[in-house]
Every structure is written in C-alpha cells, then in structure tokens.
C-alpha positions, 0 to 999 in steps of 0.5 A, spaced: 499 500 500 504 504 501 509 503 496 503 504 491 502 511 494 509 512 493 509 511 486 503 515 484 505 521 489 513 521 486 509 521 478 505 526 480 510 531 483 515 530 478 510 532 472 508 538 476 511 540 482 516 546 478 522 543 484 521 537 482 520 537 474 528 541 474 530 536 479 528 531 473 530 535 467 537 535 470 537 527 471 537 528 478 531 525 479 529 517 475 522 517 472 519 513 475 521 509 483 518 502 485 517 504 492 520 505 499 527 501 498 529 506 493 529 512 496 536 512 500 539 512 493 535 519 492 537 526 494 534 530 499 529 537 500 532 541 504 529 548 507 534 552 504 530 549 497 523 553 499 526 558 501 530 559 494 524 557 491 518 561 494 513 562 494 510 558 488 516 553 486 513 546 490 506 548 488 504 542 484 496 543 482 493 549 479 493 555 484 485 556 483 484 550 487 488 552 493 484 554 499 488 556 504 495 559 503 500 560 509 508 561 511 513 560 517 515 566 521 521 567 519 525 567 524 531 563 522 531 566 515 527 568 509 520 565 511 518 558 507 511 559 504 506 553 505 499 551 501 494 546 500 487 544 497 480 543 499 482 536 499 488 536 503 485 540 508 479 535 509 484 529 508 488 532 514 482 534 518 479 527 518 485 524 522 486 530 527 478 530 527 479 522 529 485 524 534 482 530 538 474 527 539 478 521 544 479 528 548 474 532 547 467 533 546 461 539 544 462 539 552 468 543 552 470 550 551 477 551 548 482 557 547 486 558 543 493 562 544 497 561 538 498 566 531 493 565 527 497 570 522 499 566 516 500 560 520 496 552 519 496 550 526 492 555 529 486 554 524 487 547 523 486 546 531 481 551 530 477 547 524 478 540 527 475 541 534 468 546 531 468 540 527 467 535 534 463 540 537 468 544 542 466 552 543 472 555 540 475 563 542 479 564 538 485 569 542 491 568 537 498 570 540 502 577 540 496 581 538 493 588 539 486 585 540 487 580 545 494 582 549 496 576 554 492 580 559 485 580 556 487 573 554 487 571 562 480 575 563 477 571 557 480 565 561 478 568 568 470 570 566 469 564 560 472 558 564 475 554 558 476 547 559 481 547 553 487 552 552 492 551 546 498 554 547 506 553 547 508 550 553 512 555 555 506 560 554 502 556 558 507 556 564 506 564 564 499 564 562 498 560 569 503 566 572 498 570 570 493 567 573 495 566 579 497 573 579 489 575 578 488 571 585 485 565 580 485 558 583 486 552 579 478 550 581 476 557 579 478 555 571 476 549 570 481 547 566 481 539 563 486 540 558 493 543 556 494 542 548 501 544 547 504 545 539 510 549 537 515 546 542 519 539 544 517 539 552 521 534 556 517 529 560 520 532 567 517 539 566 510 535 563 509 531 569 510 537 573 506 541 570 500 536 570 502 535 579 502 542 580 496 544 575 492 538 575 490 538 568 493 533 562 498 536 557 496 533 550 501 534 544 500 534 537 507 535 532 507 539 524 511 543 520 509 549 515 511 544 510 508 538 512 502 540 516 500 535 521 505 530 522 503 526 529 497 526 533 495 524 541 493 518 544 489 517 549 496 512 553 500 519 553 504 518 546 504 521 539 502 517 533 505 518 526 501 520 521 503 514 516 497 515 512 499 521 509 507 521 510 512 516 510 517 518 515 525 516 515 529 517 521 537 518 519 543 518 524 545 524 524 553 521 523 552 516 518 545 518 514 542 510 515 536 509 519 536 510 527 534 504 530 528 502 534 529 509 540 534 511 537 535 519 535 536 522 529 533 527 524 526 526 521 526 526 513 518 526 510 515 524 503 508 526 502 504 521 499 497 524 498 498 531 497 495 534 491 498 542 493 505 541 495 507 534 495 514 534 499 520 528 497 525 527 503 524 533 506 530 535 512 524 537 518 531 539 522 527 535 528 531 531 532 526 525 533 526 518 536 521 512 533 517 508 537 514 501 533 512 499 540 505 496 539 501 501 543 495 499 548 491 505 545 490 500 540 493 504 534 498 501 530 501 507 526 509 508 529 510 512 536 514 518 535 518 522 541 521 529 538 526 531 542 527 539 539 531 542 534 537 539 531 540 546 531 538 548 538 543 541 541 549 543 545 556 540 546 558 538 553 563 536 554 564 531 548 556 529 550 551 531 545 545 533 548 538 535 546 533 542 548 529 536 551 535 532 555 537 539 557 530 540 560 530 533 563 536 534 567 535 540 569 528 540 571 530 532 575 535 538 581 528 541 582 529 548 580 524 553 583 518 555 579 519 553 571 523 558 568 530 557 565 536 558 560 542 556 559 547 556 555 555 556 553 558 563 554 565 565 550 569 560 553 564 555 551 563 554 558 556 551 560 552 557 564 545 555 567 539 560 569 534 559 574 529 563 578 531 567 584 528 564 590 530 563 598 533 557 596 539 559 590 545 556 594 542 549 595 539 549 587 546 552 584 549 547 588 544 540 585 545 542 579 553 543 580 552 536 581 547 533 577 552 537 571 558 534 573 556 527 575 552 526 568 556 530 564 564 531 567 562 539 568 561 544 573 556 549 570 556 556 572 549 557 575 545 565 576 539 566 579 535 571 575 529 576 577 523 573 574 521 579 572 527 579 567 523 572 564 517 573 564 518 580 560 522 577 555 517 572 554 511 576 553 515 580 548 517 574 544 513 569 539 516 563 541 517 563 548 521 557 548 527 560 546 529 566 551 535 570 549 540 574 552 539 574 560 545 574 561 548 575 555 546 567 551 541 563 547 536 557 550 
C-alpha cells in the first residue's frame, strides 16, 4: 500500500512541481520509482530549497485550487511558503478530528493562544475542534486586539476547559492567572494542548501535578502540516496515512534504530498542492515501534527538539529536551530557566531567584558534574527578567540575552 502511494505521489510530483521537475530535468531524480526501498539513493529536500523557490516553486496543483496559503515565521531566515487544497485540508482534518475526539467533546470550550496570522496550526486546531462541537475562542498571540492581560481575563470570565498554546506560554499564563488571585478550581481547565515546541517529560509531569490538568501535544511543520497526533495512552502517533517518515542518524545518515535519535525526513503520500520528497525537517526525533496500548498501530514518535538547539558539553551532545530533563530533576524553583555556553564554551545555567539559591546551585552543579563531567556557572535571575522577555517574543521557548545567551 505504501509503495503504491509513493509511486503515485512521486509521478504526480515530478510532472507538476517546478522544483522537482527541474531536478528531474537535471538528472537528479529518476522518471519513476518502485517504492520505499529506493528512497535512500535519492536526494533530500532542504529548508533552503523552500526559501530559494519561494513562494510557488513547490506548487503542484493549479493555483486556483489553493484554499489556504501560509508562511513560516522567518525567525531563522527567509520565510518559507506552504499551501493546501480543499482535499488536502479535508484529509488532514479527518485524522485530527479522529484524534481530538478521544479527548474533547461539545461540552468543552477551548481558548487558542497561538498565532493565526499566516499560520496553519491555529486554524487547523480551530477547525478540528469546531467540527467536534467544541466552543472555540480565537485569542491568538502577540496581537493588539487580545494582549496577554486580556487573554487572562477571558480565561477568568469564560472558564475554558482547554488551553491551546506552547508549553512555555502555558507556564506564563498560569503565572498571570495566579497573580490575578485565580486558583485551579476557579478556572476549570482540564487540558493544556501544547504545540510549537518540544517539552521534557520531567517538565510535563511537574506542570500536570501543580496545575491538576492533562497535557497533550501534536507535532507538525509549515511545510508538512500535521505529522503526529496524541493518543489516550500519552504518546504521539505518526500520521502514516499521509506521510512516509525516515529517521536518520546525524553522523552516518543511516536509518536510526528503535528508540535512537535522528533527523526526521518526510515524504508526502497524498498531498495535492505541495508534495514534498525526503524533506529534512531539522527536527531531532526517535521512533518507538512498540504496539501501543491505545490500539493505534502507527509508529510512536518522541520529539527531542531542533537539531540546531543541541549543545555539546564535554563531548556529550544533548538535545533541548535532555538538558531540560537534567535541569528539572534538580528541583529548580518555578519553571523558568535558561542555559547557554559563554565565550569560553562553559555552560551557564540561569534559574529563578529564590530563598534556596545556594541549594539549587549545588544541586545543579552536582548533577552536571556526575552526568557530564562539568561544573556549570549557575546564576539566580529575577523572575521579572524571564517574564518580560517572554511576553515580547512569539516563541517563548527560546529566551535570549538574559545575561548574554540563548536557550
């Protein structure tokens, strides 16, 4: 079945997408493939390709069939474009609605606090929840109509049961709600549906314990739309009906083994507007092929963050999620932290200032010494420094320049 879908998508792609037609003409691609076994011999599609062929170089359908156009934020370079037809959208909705229906119903109200402008994730979640019958509050993010203070007032007055935002943004919103004197029982939230960033298991568990809510997540990208969806057993399952996924070791480019980290490489199977072939996502993931207790036979995926966010410490290369797990296992105060390497390549960790600064510093230094063989600098920072920076950026999962660094 997969080979048949691959052959059909490949033939459609090389005859209709300008980027892939040019590759075919240059002899970089064969005029046909038999199936998945041949993929390893064929070239990748890179993020830079989307930038160079912006905006419509990857369009395979007639432009009149596009029902939605979007772009990336452009925070890491020139924006990339994406587009879908009505068929693409309906097919994607079919899978998202099936997944979300396991968690939500017409009895729920959701407030969506991620950007709607030029984005797919907010409107995709919005439409899927609406189709289930969920009441949707489209608050958005970083806009003049609904600044964060108004978002908190909406939560206070309307009492949604679902909060949709990034994991880091959820932390900030809960802080603001507590500052308003709101307690968990006053809010009535049941779920935090976090998207847009990888979050460590240690951080998720602490958020669930303190707030008394269930955290779930989904994963996708501007170029691919939804790639994985949550299940009731607490995992994410790949959208294998629409995408063929490879996970390749970073050093060798060979397929990663069960549970081993590698770069996610995606090939679409049914895209009409924008088929993609062996797209290197830049995301660090691991695949779990264990049969899930939820009954979904699709492979499970664990997202470790962006490859570019890895940090090399004394020869140990750690992902953002791995660093976050280490830091949270040291019982840091609150949720805010930052880490970076200074000009001497020494690790610097910044945490919230508290009455336990000395104990926190000792725990962090002992943990890093035992785990990595290094002793980091640890600085206690006023919480206000974290929150002011977070309130001004679209992606609060990366906080820059508190004392000169990037997380």
